[in-house]
C-alpha atoms as a printed R data frame, in Angstrom:
   type eleno elety resid chain resno       x       y       z
1  ATOM     1    CA   UNK     A     1   0.097   0.032  -0.093
2  ATOM     2    CA   UNK     A     2   2.995   2.205   0.819
3  ATOM     3    CA   UNK     A     3   4.488   1.488  -2.598
4  ATOM     4    CA   UNK     A     4   1.576   2.616  -4.233
5  ATOM     5    CA   UNK     A     5   0.903   5.475  -2.680
6  ATOM     6    CA   UNK     A     6   4.416   6.914  -2.862
7  ATOM     7    CA   UNK     A     7   4.376   6.078  -6.651
8  ATOM     8    CA   UNK     A     8   1.075   8.202  -6.772
9  ATOM     9    CA   UNK     A     9   2.559  11.176  -4.697
10 ATOM    10    CA   UNK     A    10  -0.427  10.450  -2.143
11 ATOM    11    CA   UNK     A    11  -0.212  10.729   1.630
12 ATOM    12    CA   UNK     A    12  -0.951   7.510   3.812
13 ATOM    13    CA   UNK     A    13  -3.675   8.897   5.766
14 ATOM    14    CA   UNK     A    14  -4.861   6.977   9.056
15 ATOM    15    CA   UNK     A    15  -3.397   3.483   8.533
16 ATOM    16    CA   UNK     A    16  -5.785   0.744  10.964
17 ATOM    17    CA   UNK     A    17  -3.369  -1.117  13.381
18 ATOM    18    CA   UNK     A    18  -2.204  -4.829  11.781
19 ATOM    19    CA   UNK     A    19  -3.107  -6.658  15.273
20 ATOM    20    CA   UNK     A    20  -6.848  -4.649  14.936
21 ATOM    21    CA   UNK     A    21  -7.454  -5.642  11.292
22 ATOM    22    CA   UNK     A    22  -6.339  -9.308  12.049
23 ATOM    23    CA   UNK     A    23  -8.957  -9.221  14.888
24 ATOM    24    CA   UNK     A    24 -11.629  -7.980  13.502
25 ATOM    25    CA   UNK     A    25 -10.772 -10.056  10.420
26 ATOM    26    CA   UNK     A    26 -10.799 -13.793  12.340
27 ATOM    27    CA   UNK     A    27 -14.288 -12.045  14.076
28 ATOM    28    CA   UNK     A    28 -15.984 -12.115  10.344
29 ATOM    29    CA   UNK     A    29 -14.213 -15.527   8.599
30 ATOM    30    CA   UNK     A    30 -17.723 -16.399   8.908
31 ATOM    31    CA   UNK     A    31 -19.101 -13.128   7.378
32 ATOM    32    CA   UNK     A    32 -16.316 -13.858   3.946
33 ATOM    33    CA   UNK     A    33 -15.319 -14.524   1.606
34 ATOM    34    CA   UNK     A    34 -14.737 -10.604   1.924
35 ATOM    35    CA   UNK     A    35 -14.700  -8.391   4.876
36 ATOM    36    CA   UNK     A    36 -12.981  -4.821   4.113
37 ATOM    37    CA   UNK     A    37 -12.022  -3.382   7.546
38 ATOM    38    CA   UNK     A    38 -13.644   0.189   8.764
39 ATOM    39    CA   UNK     A    39 -15.433   0.154   5.991
40 ATOM    40    CA   UNK     A    40 -19.178   0.761   5.463
41 ATOM    41    CA   UNK     A    41 -20.349  -1.500   3.700
42 ATOM    42    CA   UNK     A    42 -17.947  -4.179   4.692
43 ATOM    43    CA   UNK     A    43 -18.440  -7.086   2.292
44 ATOM    44    CA   UNK     A    44 -17.245  -4.381  -0.141
45 ATOM    45    CA   UNK     A    45 -20.227  -5.496  -2.604
46 ATOM    46    CA   UNK     A    46 -18.691  -8.320  -4.181
47 ATOM    47    CA   UNK     A    47 -20.283 -10.429  -6.565
48 ATOM    48    CA   UNK     A    48 -19.459 -13.287  -3.918
49 ATOM    49    CA   UNK     A    49 -20.890 -11.516  -0.629
50 ATOM    50    CA   UNK     A    50 -23.864 -13.386  -0.801
51 ATOM    51    CA   UNK     A    51 -22.669 -16.492  -1.177
52 ATOM    52    CA   UNK     A    52 -20.897 -18.869   1.598
53 ATOM    53    CA   UNK     A    53 -17.508 -19.168   1.896
54 ATOM    54    CA   UNK     A    54 -17.466 -22.641   0.355
55 ATOM    55    CA   UNK     A    55 -19.704 -21.699  -2.339
56 ATOM    56    CA   UNK     A    56 -17.979 -18.236  -3.269
57 ATOM    57    CA   UNK     A    57 -14.494 -20.792  -3.372
58 ATOM    58    CA   UNK     A    58 -16.349 -23.024  -5.477
59 ATOM    59    CA   UNK     A    59 -17.349 -20.575  -7.962
60 ATOM    60    CA   UNK     A    60 -14.173 -18.865  -7.989
61 ATOM    61    CA   UNK     A    61 -12.081 -22.560  -8.599
62 ATOM    62    CA   UNK     A    62 -15.063 -22.971 -11.706
63 ATOM    63    CA   UNK     A    63 -13.562 -19.815 -13.495
64 ATOM    64    CA   UNK     A    64 -10.176 -20.144 -12.702
65 ATOM    65    CA   UNK     A    65 -10.444 -23.771 -14.273
66 ATOM    66    CA   UNK     A    66 -12.488 -22.871 -17.284
67 ATOM    67    CA   UNK     A    67  -9.178 -20.789 -18.031
68 ATOM    68    CA   UNK     A    68  -6.790 -22.923 -18.220
69 ATOM    69    CA   UNK     A    69  -3.139 -23.525 -16.298
70 ATOM    70    CA   UNK     A    70  -2.090 -20.115 -17.528
71 ATOM    71    CA   UNK     A    71  -4.605 -18.067 -15.700
């Protein structure tokens, strides 16, 4: 993130404490497959947001296998 911001000349702003991010991520494992720390919409509007983690992984796996080994 710092590299990307540095490349654009943008300030870092207020960054979250990694321990807090990890704790919240672990608390929300069942709410995945996506959980964005500190967001008003923590599922991020992901197309997989309504699916269970297992179903989202299966859908992503099917999509990846459709593209072959060099995807």
